[in-house]
Residue, then its C-alpha position, 0 to 999 in steps of 0.5 A: m055293477n055297471i058294465e060298458l061292453i064294447g065288441l059283439g062278435k062271438m065273444g062278446m055275444g058270449i060275455l054278454k049272455n053270461l053276464s046277463k045270467k047272474r042278473k046283478y049287472t047293469i050292462h050297457c053294449m056297443d057294437i058298429n053292427e046295428k043287426l046286433k041291436a035285437p039279440a042284445e036286447e033280448t038279453g035285458a041290456v040296452f044297446f049303442p051303436t056309437l062308442s060317443e053315444l055308449l060313454n057320453t053319459r057320465k054314471a055316478e060311481a067309477r065305471v068299468v069298460w069291457l072291450m072284446l074286439p080283434a087284436g091290434e089297431l081297432t083295439n088299440q084305437t079303441i082304448s084311445d077313445c075311451l080314455a077321452f071319457l073315462k076319470k080317474g077311478d075308473t076301469l078298462i078291461d081288454a078281454g081280446n088276444s092282444k099282443y102283450t106288449d100293445s097291453k103294456k102301452n095301454e096299460q101306461l096311457c090308462s095309468e097317465q088319466g088315472v084309470h086302472f087297466f087289465d088285460v085278461g087272455t079268454s079261452g074257452g072259445v065261444d061256449g066259454a065266453t057264454n057258459g064258463a070261461c078260463m081268463m088270465i088277467g095282468g094289471s094292478s094287484e092293489h086294484y083287481a081285488a075290486i073287480e075280482p069277482l066280475f072274473k068269477d062270475l064269468c069263469v068256471a071253477d079255478g078259471v081265473l089267474y091272476c097272472g101280475p102286472a099289465g101285459s102278463g095276462h095276455y102273454l100268458k093266453m099268448i103262450h096257450n095258444g102257442i100250445e094249441y097250435g101245437m096240440m091241434q097239429s098233433i090230432a090232425e096228423g094222427f088222424d091223417i094216418l089213420a084215415h090212410a091207414p091199412y086198417d079201417y077204423d071207425l074215426e068216430a070211434a077212435a077219437k071217442v076211445f081216446n077220449h075215454g080213459s087215455v092219455i091224450r084224453s081232451w076238449l079238442m079229442e072231443l071237437t074231433e070226435n064231432i067231426f067224424r060224426a060227421p065226416e062230409q063236412l070235409d069234403t064242403i071247406e078248404g084245407v086253409i088254416p088262418s093264422s090270427g097272430e098269437g102263434q107267431w108271437t110265441i115263436e119270435e118270443a122264444l126267438s128272443l129268449k133263445i128258446a126252442a120251439p120246433v112243434i110249435t113252430q112247425s104248426l105254425l109253417f103248415r099253417y101258412s103252407s096251407e094258404s099257399k095257393d100256388r104252391t110255388a115251393e113245391k113245384v121247384v122242389a117236383l122240378l128239382r127231382n125231375q131235373f137231377g133225377g129223372h123223376a116225373a113231375v105231376k101235371e096240373a089237371v085241366k080245369 
């Protein structure tokens, strides 16, 4: 099978390495960063620096184009650009974290041209992309069987789920990421308490024991153990937690369905708060306490 892979960021490069291990795929790939040419070609792939160069040569068989790009305008525009080269019977896969409503629109664009569109939620991080991912797939059930072996080759056992029509794969990944927000937040809060507890806990050892036989054992707890194995790294970063969108989309969906999701909501608000530089809200509260109760406000250190 020929695969044309667009986007060689961390996840895209992982997918490329994963496919290259199978020895049954011919892979042509593209990224605007030409520094990725050498590592891509080390896998046996053919590298192109532009979309037109990648897609301009028509293959005899129906082509499979795999997008691994940031969600939003870039992905949507690239899909539109790809359609100028694709023909009826081709397949276009968006395996980034696109919003499911975008995927429904992109499927409509593709179907008007006879192109089979699949939206794929990809989980497992960079290691999963490289060594075995978890994928949630939306698209036409009629055409899914033809490409199911591709997903099974890329994923761990039982790590593939066909979800339903277009949008359903990215919808499920959206909820997955919302759950992930809440899980990470609870782990962080628990270890923050342990770090300030009246006992001198070895936090690496605590994470390790949590991960052996306990109810909360998980890959996230394993990663927490890794963090406290080298705790000095905590002093080298700012406590800013970016929010890439999926948590917000999950909450917006919960609101539209009138479903309470307080843990996920609070975890997203915590991320927003972490990005605040001037801490205006906190300062207002401190000064209100000072004015009505005479409570001292902590002065900012002179820099």
